[in-house]
N, C-alpha and C positions, 0 to 999 in steps of 0.2 A: 503493498499497500505506498504510497506518492503522500511526502512533507505537508501539503498540499491537503488530499484529499484528510489525514491525522489531522489537520492543528481544525479542519474545518468540520470534521466529529467531535471534538476537542469539543466545539464550540459549544454544536449542540445540544452538548450534551450537559453545558454550562444555563447554557443563555434560556432555555427553555423553559427549567425546574425554576428559572428565576420572574418566564413571563408569567410563570403561576402562583407566584407565589410565597416563597417563604414560609414552614407553620411549627412548630414550637413539639418533638420530638415527646419529648417526656411524655411516660403514660403511655402513649405507643406501642400495642408492640410487635416487637420489628423481631425474623431470622437470618441467618444468613445464611445468601442464599445465592450458589457455582452449579456448574454444571461443563458443559460441552455440546457446541455445535456441528454437526458434524454435512452435509449432500453427499450422498447413497455414498454414505459411510468412509469417507476425507472431510477433515476437519477446514472448518472456513474461518479465516484472520481478517478478522476488524471485521464484525457483525457488529453493529448496535441490538440489544434486547430494549424493550423494556415494558416496564414494569410495573402495567396501570393498572391500582386496589380496586374490586367493584366498590363503590362506594351510596352503592342506588338505594341503600335501604341508613344513610348517617341525616339523623334529625337533620330540623332544619336549627341550623346553628349550630350544628357540630362539628369542631374539624376533618377537612378528609385525609383522610391516608395518604401518607409522599406516593407520589412518584418512584423509582430503583431505577435506576441505573448497569446495563453491564457492555462491554465490550470484548470480545472472546480476543487472542493470541495464538498464534501461526498453526498452536496446537490443535484450537477453535474450543478450548478454556475459558470461561472465562468466572466476571465472581463482582456479584453484586451487587448497587453504590450508593447511596442519595447525593445531592450534592452542595446539598442546605446547607451538610453539618458535615459535608466528607466524609459520614462514617459508609460501612461497608454493611448489608442488610437490605430489606423490604420489608411489608407490611405485610402481615399475618393477615390468610387469611383469603381471599377465592380473588384476582388477580388476573390480567387479558394480556400476555404476554405475545406482546408487536416482532415485528423482527426486520429492521435497515438493514441494507444489504449495499457497503458500499457503492458511486456513482465508480465507472471503473471495474467494475472486479469481474471479472473478469465468469462467475459466481452464475448458473442462470439460475434462480431458487421462483419453485413456484410461485406464481403471485399471491393467494391465495395468505401465503406462512404473512401479509404485509397488508397494515395497514389499518384496520380493520379484519386479521385476525382471525380464524374457528380457538385459537392457543388461547386454550383457560387452563390455570392449574391451581390447585392451595397447595396456598405456602402456607407447611405446621406451623407449631410452638416453637420448636429448634431447629437445628439445621437439615437446611432441604438441602438438591440435588435436582436441577429440574438440567437432564439431556434431552435437545432436539435433534430430533434423525429429520431432514428436509428432502426430497424432491423434489426433480430438478424441473425444470417449468418444460413440459414432450412439445410448446408450439415456441418453444426457445428456437433461431436456425441452428441448424449446428454446423461446426467449422467442418475446413474443407481436411477431408487427408491428408493432406502434403501437412496443414499444419498442427491432426490428432500424433502425427510418426517422427515429427521433430521434438515430443513433447517423454 
């Protein structure tokens, strides 16, 4: 992943939660969340994960639980964190997990994982491992055979 893409990804990880407002996390149950993201068995580097808690049942006037993020390393591994207080972990309970593949990535991930994905995961009160095995987009253009042979 090039430096420009890394800077843009980190900027998004910092600015999005700030735009939503910071919250006081005291008393909110949080848990460590780690895992690995693969595409048809191969690790995906630079993928950004967003863990957005299902706050549909939060009473008016109550604080919404914070969104957490993670970014995969070269082995596809990540550790969720909250940018407001730079702490690791995500809100306990049901979370909508969104996947963002960096622009310019050669990974052709199926669109069902992006934006309004169907990934919902229950984050338990203790350390939680969420491994995501993604499948390729069947409509993505295939690389020419000469390019595949070079890899």
